[in-house]
BAZALUM-939068 format. One record per atom (N, C-alpha, C): residue number from 1; residue in three letters; atom name; z, y, x negated. Coordinates in nm, 3 decimals, padded with zeros to 5 digits, always signed. Layout:
BEGIN
NUM ala CA Z Y X
...
//
This chain:
BEGIN
1 met N +19.047 +04.053 -10.871
1 met CA +19.134 +03.954 -10.905
1 met C +19.180 +03.875 -10.781
2 ile N +19.163 +03.760 -10.787
2 ile CA +19.191 +03.663 -10.663
2 ile C +19.326 +03.591 -10.682
3 val N +19.418 +03.607 -10.617
3 val CA +19.547 +03.499 -10.629
3 val C +19.535 +03.398 -10.534
4 phe N +19.597 +03.271 -10.546
4 phe CA +19.595 +03.163 -10.464
4 phe C +19.697 +03.097 -10.473
5 ser N +19.763 +03.054 -10.348
5 ser CA +19.859 +02.986 -10.337
5 ser C +19.825 +02.898 -10.210
6 asp N +19.899 +02.937 -10.099
6 asp CA +19.869 +02.879 -09.952
6 asp C +19.736 +02.935 -09.908
7 glu N +19.695 +03.028 -09.967
7 glu CA +19.547 +03.082 -09.920
7 glu C +19.502 +03.162 -10.041
8 ser N +19.358 +03.178 -10.062
8 ser CA +19.288 +03.279 -10.142
8 ser C +19.292 +03.411 -10.091
9 leu N +19.335 +03.521 -10.181
9 leu CA +19.349 +03.654 -10.158
9 leu C +19.303 +03.752 -10.257
10 leu N +19.193 +03.834 -10.225
10 leu CA +19.160 +03.925 -10.324
10 leu C +19.264 +04.052 -10.329
11 ile N +19.339 +04.044 -10.437
11 ile CA +19.418 +04.151 -10.461
11 ile C +19.383 +04.307 -10.523
12 his N +19.277 +04.272 -10.604
12 his CA +19.233 +04.374 -10.702
12 his C +19.095 +04.360 -10.719
13 asp N +18.999 +04.433 -10.668
13 asp CA +18.855 +04.430 -10.684
13 asp C +18.794 +04.460 -10.826
14 leu N +18.677 +04.425 -10.850
14 leu CA +18.614 +04.460 -10.966
14 leu C +18.618 +04.604 -11.025
15 thr N +18.640 +04.607 -11.138
15 thr CA +18.680 +04.744 -11.192
15 thr C +18.645 +04.740 -11.362
16 glu N +18.626 +04.862 -11.424
16 glu CA +18.631 +04.864 -11.553
16 glu C +18.770 +04.934 -11.620
17 arg N +18.845 +04.950 -11.521
17 arg CA +19.005 +05.000 -11.543
17 arg C +19.093 +04.892 -11.559
18 arg N +19.162 +04.843 -11.670
18 arg CA +19.253 +04.762 -11.670
18 arg C +19.386 +04.774 -11.620
19 glu N +19.430 +04.902 -11.601
19 glu CA +19.581 +04.917 -11.555
19 glu C +19.602 +04.865 -11.410
20 gly N +19.503 +04.874 -11.332
20 gly CA +19.540 +04.822 -11.174
20 gly C +19.552 +04.675 -11.192
21 thr N +19.449 +04.604 -11.284
21 thr CA +19.469 +04.450 -11.292
21 thr C +19.603 +04.416 -11.353
22 his N +19.636 +04.500 -11.470
22 his CA +19.788 +04.448 -11.504
22 his C +19.875 +04.446 -11.403
23 gln N +19.884 +04.559 -11.340
23 gln CA +19.987 +04.566 -11.233
23 gln C +19.977 +04.476 -11.117
24 ala N +19.847 +04.424 -11.089
24 ala CA +19.821 +04.322 -10.990
24 ala C +19.906 +04.177 -11.041
25 ile N +19.870 +04.172 -11.168
25 ile CA +19.912 +04.045 -11.221
25 ile C +20.071 +04.047 -11.235
26 asp N +20.145 +04.157 -11.277
26 asp CA +20.278 +04.170 -11.285
26 asp C +20.360 +04.152 -11.170
27 gln N +20.275 +04.188 -11.034
27 gln CA +20.331 +04.186 -10.911
27 gln C +20.333 +04.052 -10.838
28 tyr N +20.233 +03.973 -10.887
28 tyr CA +20.203 +03.841 -10.812
28 tyr C +20.307 +03.737 -10.824
29 gln N +20.364 +03.665 -10.712
29 gln CA +20.460 +03.579 -10.710
29 gln C +20.390 +03.460 -10.642
30 val N +20.432 +03.347 -10.699
30 val CA +20.382 +03.205 -10.658
30 val C +20.455 +03.164 -10.540
31 arg N +20.381 +03.107 -10.433
31 arg CA +20.444 +03.054 -10.320
31 arg C +20.347 +02.938 -10.275
32 gly N +20.406 +02.837 -10.215
32 gly CA +20.350 +02.743 -10.158
32 gly C +20.249 +02.636 -10.239
33 gly N +20.131 +02.624 -10.183
33 gly CA +20.040 +02.534 -10.244
33 gly C +19.935 +02.585 -10.330
34 thr N +19.843 +02.533 -10.336
34 thr CA +19.712 +02.579 -10.454
34 thr C +19.600 +02.557 -10.385
35 ala N +19.543 +02.679 -10.330
35 ala CA +19.410 +02.688 -10.243
35 ala C +19.291 +02.708 -10.347
36 leu N +19.295 +02.623 -10.468
36 leu CA +19.207 +02.644 -10.556
36 leu C +19.064 +02.643 -10.515
37 asn N +19.011 +02.551 -10.466
37 asn CA +18.861 +02.545 -10.410
37 asn C +18.831 +02.689 -10.321
38 asp N +18.912 +02.725 -10.251
38 asp CA +18.912 +02.844 -10.185
38 asp C +18.900 +02.964 -10.266
39 ala N +18.983 +02.970 -10.360
39 ala CA +18.967 +03.074 -10.459
39 ala C +18.844 +03.107 -10.530
40 leu N +18.803 +02.979 -10.587
40 leu CA +18.682 +02.976 -10.659
40 leu C +18.560 +02.999 -10.589
41 phe N +18.557 +02.959 -10.463
41 phe CA +18.446 +02.984 -10.368
41 phe C +18.430 +03.124 -10.326
42 asp N +18.549 +03.181 -10.292
42 asp CA +18.569 +03.323 -10.274
42 asp C +18.529 +03.426 -10.391
43 ala N +18.541 +03.389 -10.508
43 ala CA +18.531 +03.454 -10.615
43 ala C +18.348 +03.452 -10.626
44 met N +18.302 +03.341 -10.612
44 met CA +18.147 +03.316 -10.633
44 met C +18.096 +03.418 -10.525
45 lys N +18.143 +03.412 -10.373
45 lys CA +18.102 +03.501 -10.274
45 lys C +18.119 +03.661 -10.305
46 arg N +18.235 +03.688 -10.403
46 arg CA +18.231 +03.836 -10.440
46 arg C +18.155 +03.870 -10.536
47 leu N +18.107 +03.768 -10.636
47 leu CA +18.034 +03.795 -10.734
47 leu C +17.880 +03.786 -10.710
48 ser N +17.853 +03.715 -10.600
48 ser CA +17.708 +03.687 -10.554
48 ser C +17.625 +03.834 -10.559
49 pro N +17.676 +03.929 -10.509
49 pro CA +17.576 +04.074 -10.500
49 pro C +17.580 +04.152 -10.635
50 val N +17.685 +04.095 -10.731
50 val CA +17.686 +04.186 -10.838
50 val C +17.577 +04.151 -10.949
51 asp N +17.489 +04.263 -10.998
51 asp CA +17.388 +04.223 -11.085
51 asp C +17.456 +04.221 -11.226
52 gly N +17.387 +04.144 -11.330
52 gly CA +17.426 +04.128 -11.446
52 gly C +17.500 +03.998 -11.471
53 arg N +17.561 +03.997 -11.595
53 arg CA +17.644 +03.859 -11.622
53 arg C +17.765 +03.850 -11.523
54 arg N +17.801 +03.738 -11.489
54 arg CA +17.905 +03.718 -11.400
54 arg C +17.991 +03.609 -11.452
55 ala N +18.116 +03.622 -11.442
55 ala CA +18.212 +03.532 -11.513
55 ala C +18.339 +03.524 -11.429
56 val N +18.410 +03.403 -11.428
56 val CA +18.556 +03.395 -11.366
56 val C +18.645 +03.349 -11.486
57 val N +18.742 +03.390 -11.482
57 val CA +18.858 +03.343 -11.585
57 val C +18.954 +03.267 -11.472
58 leu N +18.959 +03.134 -11.471
58 leu CA +19.049 +03.060 -11.382
58 leu C +19.163 +03.000 -11.444
59 val N +19.275 +03.057 -11.416
59 val CA +19.415 +03.000 -11.466
59 val C +19.485 +02.912 -11.373
60 thr N +19.499 +02.778 -11.402
60 thr CA +19.549 +02.698 -11.288
60 thr C +19.577 +02.571 -11.367
61 asp N +19.664 +02.490 -11.283
61 asp CA +19.669 +02.349 -11.330
61 asp C +19.544 +02.261 -11.274
62 gly N +19.460 +02.323 -11.210
62 gly CA +19.336 +02.256 -11.151
62 gly C +19.340 +02.154 -11.022
63 arg N +19.453 +02.176 -10.983
63 arg CA +19.480 +02.084 -10.858
63 arg C +19.468 +02.191 -10.723
64 asp N +19.411 +02.110 -10.620
64 asp CA +19.379 +02.177 -10.492
64 asp C +19.482 +02.100 -10.401
65 glu N +19.600 +02.148 -10.367
65 glu CA +19.676 +02.090 -10.293
65 glu C +19.764 +02.187 -10.214
66 asn N +19.802 +02.100 -10.086
66 asn CA +19.902 +02.198 -10.003
66 asn C +20.051 +02.224 -10.061
67 gly N +20.131 +02.276 -10.017
67 gly CA +20.261 +02.314 -10.054
67 gly C +20.341 +02.187 -10.080
68 pro N +20.346 +02.088 -09.996
68 pro CA +20.438 +01.950 -10.016
68 pro C +20.347 +01.877 -10.123
69 gly N +20.216 +01.904 -10.155
69 gly CA +20.139 +01.821 -10.248
69 gly C +20.100 +01.691 -10.180
70 thr N +20.073 +01.690 -10.048
70 thr CA +20.036 +01.574 -09.958
70 thr C +19.889 +01.591 -09.932
71 gly N +19.830 +01.683 -09.947
71 gly CA +19.693 +01.695 -09.924
71 gly C +19.625 +01.812 -09.967
72 pro N +19.479 +01.839 -09.940
72 pro CA +19.421 +01.948 -10.003
72 pro C +19.491 +02.093 -09.955
73 gly N +19.483 +02.201 -10.038
73 gly CA +19.507 +02.336 -10.008
73 gly C +19.404 +02.423 -09.960
74 ser N +19.280 +02.373 -09.956
74 ser CA +19.178 +02.460 -09.951
74 ser C +19.094 +02.404 -09.805
75 arg N +19.026 +02.509 -09.755
75 arg CA +18.927 +02.463 -09.638
75 arg C +18.799 +02.435 -09.702
76 his N +18.770 +02.471 -09.818
76 his CA +18.639 +02.437 -09.896
76 his C +18.658 +02.304 -09.995
77 ser N +18.564 +02.255 -09.973
77 ser CA +18.557 +02.110 -10.063
77 ser C +18.513 +02.155 -10.216
78 arg N +18.543 +02.058 -10.286
78 arg CA +18.491 +02.059 -10.443
78 arg C +18.325 +02.076 -10.439
79 ala N +18.274 +01.983 -10.361
79 ala CA +18.135 +01.987 -10.353
79 ala C +18.091 +02.121 -10.300
80 glu N +18.158 +02.193 -10.207
80 glu CA +18.102 +02.325 -10.150
80 glu C +18.118 +02.409 -10.287
81 val N +18.228 +02.399 -10.347
81 val CA +18.242 +02.502 -10.476
81 val C +18.169 +02.496 -10.582
82 leu N +18.114 +02.385 -10.615
82 leu CA +18.018 +02.339 -10.706
82 leu C +17.869 +02.389 -10.661
83 ser N +17.840 +02.362 -10.534
83 ser CA +17.704 +02.425 -10.489
83 ser C +17.698 +02.574 -10.481
84 glu N +17.819 +02.627 -10.467
84 glu CA +17.814 +02.797 -10.474
84 glu C +17.810 +02.828 -10.623
85 leu N +17.878 +02.765 -10.709
85 leu CA +17.867 +02.796 -10.852
85 leu C +17.715 +02.778 -10.901
86 arg N +17.644 +02.695 -10.843
86 arg CA +17.495 +02.678 -10.916
86 arg C +17.430 +02.793 -10.828
87 arg N +17.456 +02.835 -10.724
87 arg CA +17.373 +02.939 -10.645
87 arg C +17.413 +03.069 -10.703
88 val N +17.532 +03.097 -10.738
88 val CA +17.558 +03.243 -10.792
88 val C +17.535 +03.249 -10.930
89 asp N +17.551 +03.138 -11.016
89 asp CA +17.527 +03.150 -11.148
89 asp C +17.625 +03.225 -11.233
90 ala N +17.757 +03.213 -11.193
90 ala CA +17.848 +03.261 -11.272
90 ala C +17.929 +03.168 -11.362
91 ala N +17.964 +03.190 -11.482
91 ala CA +18.040 +03.126 -11.578
91 ala C +18.167 +03.120 -11.547
92 val N +18.221 +03.003 -11.539
92 val CA +18.380 +02.955 -11.510
92 val C +18.434 +02.942 -11.645
93 tyr N +18.535 +02.996 -11.676
93 tyr CA +18.634 +02.978 -11.809
93 tyr C +18.752 +02.936 -11.740
94 ser N +18.793 +02.805 -11.757
94 ser CA +18.898 +02.734 -11.705
94 ser C +19.007 +02.745 -11.793
95 ile N +19.137 +02.794 -11.793
95 ile CA +19.237 +02.766 -11.858
95 ile C +19.325 +02.685 -11.780
96 gly N +19.358 +02.558 -11.833
96 gly CA +19.426 +02.482 -11.767
96 gly C +19.571 +02.489 -11.816
97 leu N +19.662 +02.529 -11.731
97 leu CA +19.820 +02.514 -11.763
97 leu C +19.914 +02.413 -11.684
98 gly N +20.018 +02.364 -11.744
98 gly CA +20.105 +02.282 -11.687
98 gly C +20.110 +02.146 -11.761
99 ser N +20.199 +02.068 -11.708
99 ser CA +20.217 +01.931 -11.761
99 ser C +20.130 +01.829 -11.687
100 ser N +20.067 +01.845 -11.573
100 ser CA +19.978 +01.774 -11.502
100 ser C +19.854 +01.815 -11.455
101 val N +19.773 +01.883 -11.578
101 val CA +19.658 +01.952 -11.548
101 val C +19.541 +01.843 -11.520
102 asp N +19.469 +01.909 -11.425
102 asp CA +19.344 +01.811 -11.404
102 asp C +19.237 +01.836 -11.484
103 arg N +19.239 +01.796 -11.619
103 arg CA +19.149 +01.842 -11.721
103 arg C +19.003 +01.823 -11.668
104 glu N +18.980 +01.687 -11.638
104 glu CA +18.848 +01.646 -11.581
104 glu C +18.771 +01.745 -11.471
105 gly N +18.861 +01.793 -11.371
105 gly CA +18.800 +01.889 -11.286
105 gly C +18.791 +02.023 -11.329
106 leu N +18.864 +02.072 -11.420
106 leu CA +18.854 +02.205 -11.490
106 leu C +18.744 +02.213 -11.583
107 glu N +18.713 +02.097 -11.654
107 glu CA +18.603 +02.081 -11.746
107 glu C +18.482 +02.075 -11.653
108 glu N +18.477 +02.023 -11.537
108 glu CA +18.361 +02.021 -11.457
108 glu C +18.297 +02.149 -11.428
109 phe N +18.406 +02.235 -11.362
109 phe CA +18.379 +02.370 -11.322
109 phe C +18.316 +02.447 -11.455
110 ala N +18.369 +02.419 -11.553
110 ala CA +18.325 +02.497 -11.683
110 ala C +18.182 +02.444 -11.719
111 arg N +18.157 +02.314 -11.726
111 arg CA +18.036 +02.258 -11.761
111 arg C +17.936 +02.290 -11.645
112 glu N +17.945 +02.283 -11.531
112 glu CA +17.847 +02.291 -11.431
112 glu C +17.819 +02.461 -11.412
113 ser N +17.903 +02.526 -11.472
113 ser CA +17.861 +02.675 -11.469
113 ser C +17.827 +02.754 -11.606
114 gly N +17.814 +02.670 -11.688
114 gly CA +17.791 +02.713 -11.835
114 gly C +17.911 +02.780 -11.885
115 gly N +18.021 +02.773 -11.848
115 gly CA +18.138 +02.841 -11.916
115 gly C +18.188 +02.740 -12.016
116 glu N +18.351 +02.740 -12.001
116 glu CA +18.433 +02.647 -12.111
116 glu C +18.561 +02.633 -12.063
117 ala N +18.622 +02.533 -12.077
117 ala CA +18.765 +02.500 -12.064
117 ala C +18.842 +02.476 -12.160
118 phe N +18.960 +02.546 -12.138
118 phe CA +19.078 +02.575 -12.270
118 phe C +19.201 +02.488 -12.195
119 phe N +19.273 +02.447 -12.283
119 phe CA +19.408 +02.379 -12.236
119 phe C +19.513 +02.403 -12.343
120 pro N +19.560 +02.531 -12.339
120 pro CA +19.662 +02.549 -12.448
120 pro C +19.783 +02.477 -12.426
121 glu N +19.853 +02.415 -12.530
121 glu CA +19.965 +02.359 -12.535
121 glu C +20.080 +02.447 -12.501
122 leu N +20.094 +02.551 -12.569
122 leu CA +20.209 +02.664 -12.574
122 leu C +20.171 +02.782 -12.505
123 val N +20.266 +02.858 -12.453
123 val CA +20.227 +02.986 -12.391
123 val C +20.177 +03.066 -12.506
124 arg N +20.214 +03.076 -12.616
124 arg CA +20.179 +03.168 -12.718
124 arg C +20.029 +03.142 -12.738
125 asp N +19.979 +03.011 -12.720
125 asp CA +19.835 +02.985 -12.746
125 asp C +19.732 +03.051 -12.639
126 leu N +19.783 +03.112 -12.533
126 leu CA +19.702 +03.174 -12.416
126 leu C +19.637 +03.284 -12.475
127 ala N +19.676 +03.363 -12.584
127 ala CA +19.618 +03.494 -12.620
127 ala C +19.494 +03.451 -12.697
128 asp N +19.505 +03.336 -12.767
128 asp CA +19.382 +03.279 -12.843
128 asp C +19.268 +03.258 -12.760
129 asp N +19.328 +03.186 -12.634
129 asp CA +19.229 +03.137 -12.540
129 asp C +19.157 +03.245 -12.470
130 tyr N +19.235 +03.342 -12.446
130 tyr CA +19.174 +03.471 -12.371
130 tyr C +19.086 +03.545 -12.467
131 arg N +19.106 +03.560 -12.606
131 arg CA +19.005 +03.607 -12.709
131 arg C +18.882 +03.526 -12.702
132 arg N +18.911 +03.386 -12.695
132 arg CA +18.773 +03.307 -12.700
132 arg C +18.687 +03.334 -12.590
133 val N +18.747 +03.348 -12.473
133 val CA +18.660 +03.373 -12.338
133 val C +18.592 +03.511 -12.375
134 ile N +18.637 +03.615 -12.421
134 ile CA +18.584 +03.740 -12.440
134 ile C +18.482 +03.735 -12.553
135 gln N +18.506 +03.657 -12.660
135 gln CA +18.406 +03.618 -12.773
135 gln C +18.272 +03.560 -12.702
136 his N +18.307 +03.476 -12.625
136 his CA +18.195 +03.390 -12.543
136 his C +18.121 +03.483 -12.455
137 leu N +18.192 +03.575 -12.403
137 leu CA +18.109 +03.670 -12.305
137 leu C +18.036 +03.768 -12.389
138 arg N +18.087 +03.805 -12.514
138 arg CA +18.014 +03.902 -12.582
138 arg C +17.879 +03.851 -12.645
139 arg N +17.902 +03.713 -12.679
139 arg CA +17.770 +03.644 -12.741
139 arg C +17.690 +03.578 -12.639
140 arg N +17.714 +03.604 -12.497
140 arg CA +17.652 +03.524 -12.399
140 arg C +17.515 +03.605 -12.348
141 tyr N +17.398 +03.540 -12.364
141 tyr CA +17.266 +03.596 -12.327
141 tyr C +17.228 +03.539 -12.212
142 val N +17.176 +03.593 -12.130
142 val CA +17.106 +03.525 -12.010
142 val C +16.957 +03.528 -12.026
143 ala N +16.887 +03.403 -12.020
143 ala CA +16.745 +03.389 -12.030
143 ala C +16.692 +03.353 -11.888
144 thr N +16.575 +03.423 -11.857
144 thr CA +16.521 +03.402 -11.736
144 thr C +16.369 +03.370 -11.761
145 phe N +16.302 +03.317 -11.642
145 phe CA +16.159 +03.288 -11.687
145 phe C +16.119 +03.253 -11.529
146 leu N +16.005 +03.258 -11.514
146 leu CA +15.913 +03.250 -11.383
146 leu C +15.866 +03.094 -11.379
147 ser N +15.917 +02.989 -11.300
147 ser CA +15.879 +02.868 -11.308
147 ser C +15.736 +02.863 -11.224
148 ser N +15.659 +02.762 -11.287
148 ser CA +15.525 +02.742 -11.239
148 ser C +15.541 +02.640 -11.113
149 asn N +15.643 +02.571 -11.098
149 asn CA +15.670 +02.487 -11.001
149 asn C +15.720 +02.574 -10.869
150 thr N +15.632 +02.604 -10.767
150 thr CA +15.672 +02.687 -10.641
150 thr C +15.725 +02.595 -10.521
151 asn N +15.761 +02.464 -10.556
151 asn CA +15.817 +02.405 -10.439
151 asn C +15.952 +02.435 -10.414
152 arg N +15.984 +02.472 -10.309
152 arg CA +16.119 +02.544 -10.252
152 arg C +16.199 +02.399 -10.190
153 asp N +16.248 +02.308 -10.248
153 asp CA +16.301 +02.188 -10.222
153 asp C +16.430 +02.141 -10.254
154 gly N +16.492 +02.241 -10.306
154 gly CA +16.637 +02.246 -10.348
154 gly C +16.662 +02.144 -10.468
155 ala N +16.562 +02.072 -10.526
155 ala CA +16.560 +01.972 -10.624
155 ala C +16.616 +02.043 -10.754
156 trp N +16.686 +01.968 -10.838
156 trp CA +16.705 +01.997 -10.988
156 trp C +16.594 +01.991 -11.063
157 arg N +16.573 +02.108 -11.130
157 arg CA +16.447 +02.137 -11.242
157 arg C +16.536 +02.138 -11.360
158 ala N +16.493 +02.039 -11.456
158 ala CA +16.534 +02.022 -11.594
158 ala C +16.483 +02.135 -11.676
159 val N +16.535 +02.196 -11.761
159 val CA +16.495 +02.311 -11.847
159 val C +16.550 +02.281 -11.982
160 glu N +16.472 +02.270 -12.094
160 glu CA +16.541 +02.278 -12.222
160 glu C +16.521 +02.406 -12.298
161 ile N +16.610 +02.452 -12.364
161 ile CA +16.602 +02.575 -12.457
161 ile C +16.631 +02.556 -12.578
162 thr N +16.549 +02.567 -12.665
162 thr CA +16.583 +02.545 -12.810
162 thr C +16.555 +02.663 -12.894
163 ser N +16.596 +02.667 -13.034
163 ser CA +16.600 +02.799 -13.116
163 ser C +16.530 +02.753 -13.236
164 arg N +16.469 +02.839 -13.286
164 arg CA +16.392 +02.791 -13.418
164 arg C +16.486 +02.813 -13.531
165 asp N +16.598 +02.893 -13.511
165 asp CA +16.705 +02.905 -13.592
165 asp C +16.786 +02.805 -13.590
166 pro N +16.821 +02.733 -13.672
166 pro CA +16.947 +02.626 -13.674
166 pro C +17.086 +02.667 -13.662
167 arg N +17.091 +02.801 -13.705
167 arg CA +17.250 +02.865 -13.706
167 arg C +17.282 +02.903 -13.568
168 val N +17.159 +02.904 -13.476
168 val CA +17.186 +02.965 -13.328
168 val C +17.241 +02.844 -13.239
169 ala N +17.346 +02.858 -13.168
169 ala CA +17.387 +02.744 -13.083
169 ala C +17.356 +02.778 -12.952
170 ile N +17.308 +02.691 -12.872
170 ile CA +17.261 +02.702 -12.720
170 ile C +17.328 +02.626 -12.658
171 arg N +17.401 +02.682 -12.548
171 arg CA +17.464 +02.603 -12.436
171 arg C +17.407 +02.650 -12.299
172 ser N +17.372 +02.547 -12.238
172 ser CA +17.308 +02.564 -12.079
172 ser C +17.355 +02.452 -12.009
173 arg N +17.325 +02.495 -11.880
173 arg CA +17.357 +02.360 -11.785
173 arg C +17.229 +02.252 -11.794
174 gly N +17.130 +02.292 -11.861
174 gly CA +17.014 +02.210 -11.849
174 gly C +16.904 +02.215 -11.765
175 gly N +16.929 +02.332 -11.671
175 gly CA +16.829 +02.331 -11.574
175 gly C +16.904 +02.425 -11.459
176 tyr N +16.835 +02.427 -11.341
176 tyr CA +16.878 +02.487 -11.251
176 tyr C +16.832 +02.419 -11.100
177 his N +16.884 +02.442 -10.979
177 his CA +16.859 +02.402 -10.869
177 his C +16.752 +02.505 -10.784
178 ala N +16.632 +02.428 -10.745
178 ala CA +16.541 +02.538 -10.710
178 ala C +16.584 +02.578 -10.557
179 pro N +16.513 +02.700 -10.515
179 pro CA +16.553 +02.744 -10.396
179 pro C +16.535 +02.632 -10.281
180 ala N +16.610 +02.629 -10.184
180 ala CA +16.586 +02.515 -10.069
180 ala C +16.493 +02.557 -09.971
181 his N +16.486 +02.704 -09.948
181 his CA +16.411 +02.783 -09.834
181 his C +16.291 +02.849 -09.888
//
C-alpha cells in the first residue's frame, strides 16, 4: 500500500494477509499536496519484479499538485508514469473521488494499462466499485505470444485479439511497445 500526499510512501508491502492492510488504511492521515504521479510511478517500480498478474487500485481525485495547489506535487511527470505503466504491464483501476475529479486523467491511466476507471457519486457506492475491481481481476487472463518482429526499436506494435465466441468480451491496450534495447 502506497499513500501519497506531499510525497509517495510505501507503508504496507505486498501480502496475502488483509489485517495489516486494513490497519494501515485506518491509520492514514491526509496532509498537504497530492504526489499522484510519484505514487503511481513507485507502485510500478514495486510491482516490476513481481511475477503473475499485477494491478493497482488508485483512489484519488486524479490531481497531481502541491499543498497550495499552485504546481505539481510529484517529481515524476505524467509521461514518465505512462511509460512505466507500459513497461511494467500492470492494470490500473482508478477510483475517482471528490467534486473536482480529473476524469480524463484517471481514464487515461486505466485505458493505457488495460484497467478501468470508476467514479462513484456517493460514498456508499465505493463498495460496489471495489467489487467490480475484484470481479475484473478474477476474470482477467493474460495472453502472451512471441513476436516475429525482432527489431528492438521501442516502437508501438499493434496487436488485435479476437474470440470466436461472441459472448466473450476482450479488452486490451491494442498492442505493446517493443523493447528499445
